[in-house]
C-alpha positions in Angstrom: 123.5 73.2 137.7 123.0 74.7 134.3 120.4 77.4 134.1 117.5 76.7 131.7 118.3 79.5 129.3 121.8 78.1 128.6 120.3 75.0 127.1 118.8 77.1 124.3 121.5 79.6 123.9 123.7 79.8 120.8 126.9 79.2 122.8 125.5 75.8 123.8 125.9 74.7 120.2 129.6 75.5 119.8 132.8 74.0 121.0 133.2 75.0 124.7 136.7 76.2 124.0 135.2 79.0 121.9 133.5 80.5 125.0 136.6 79.9 127.2 139.4 81.5 125.1 142.8 82.4 126.3 142.6 86.0 127.7 145.6 86.9 125.6 144.0 85.8 122.3 142.1 88.9 121.1 140.8 87.1 118.0 139.3 84.2 120.1 137.8 86.7 122.6 136.3 88.7 119.7 134.7 85.5 118.2 133.1 84.6 121.5 131.8 88.1 122.2 130.3 88.2 118.7 128.2 85.1 119.6 127.0 86.9 122.7 126.1 90.1 120.8 123.4 88.3 118.9 122.2 86.1 121.8 118.6 86.7 123.1 119.7 85.5 126.6 122.7 87.9 127.0 121.2 89.8 129.9 120.1 86.7 131.7 123.6 85.2 131.2 125.4 88.2 132.5 123.1 88.4 135.5 123.7 84.7 136.3 127.5 85.2 135.8 127.5 88.2 138.3 125.4 86.5 140.9 127.3 85.7 144.1 125.8 82.2 144.1 127.0 81.4 140.6 129.8 83.8 139.8 132.0 82.6 137.0 135.8 83.2 137.1 136.6 82.1 133.6 135.1 82.4 130.1 132.9 84.8 128.2 129.4 85.3 129.8 126.9 87.9 128.9 129.4 89.3 126.4 132.0 90.1 129.0 135.4 88.6 129.7 136.6 87.6 133.2 138.4 91.0 133.8 135.4 93.0 132.5 133.0 91.1 134.9 135.4 91.5 137.8 135.5 95.3 137.2 131.7 95.4 137.0 131.4 93.4 140.3 133.7 95.9 141.9 132.0 99.0 140.4 128.5 97.7 141.4 129.8 96.5 144.8 128.3 93.1 144.4 130.5 91.5 147.1 132.4 88.3 147.1 131.1 85.0 145.6 129.3 82.7 147.9 131.0 79.4 148.6 128.7 76.4 148.0 128.5 74.0 150.9 128.0 70.5 149.5 128.0 69.0 153.0 130.6 66.9 154.8 133.1 64.8 152.9 132.2 61.1 153.4 134.8 58.8 154.9 137.2 57.4 152.3 135.6 53.9 152.4 132.2 55.3 151.4 133.3 57.5 148.6 132.5 56.6 145.0 135.4 55.7 142.7 136.2 58.2 140.0 134.8 57.4 136.6 
């Protein structure tokens, strides 16, 4: 589920690939971080990205890369991400076909 602040954030109006750059591309990472720098939701975004229930492994969130967030999680001792339980997998005959 997308948090409400992300609907109004500047990054919601750009190509998603901008916010999910290749870690080795310094230019692309810099562009994504520059969007975050001016964002009024930066703190909320970072808090959401660090939360064990919604931890993000990829992309730029709250102005930080994946590696920067992992280091912050370790430094703040935030623990492991929580696995979401969507319930039991239905029998094959009752599953919906892929779109």
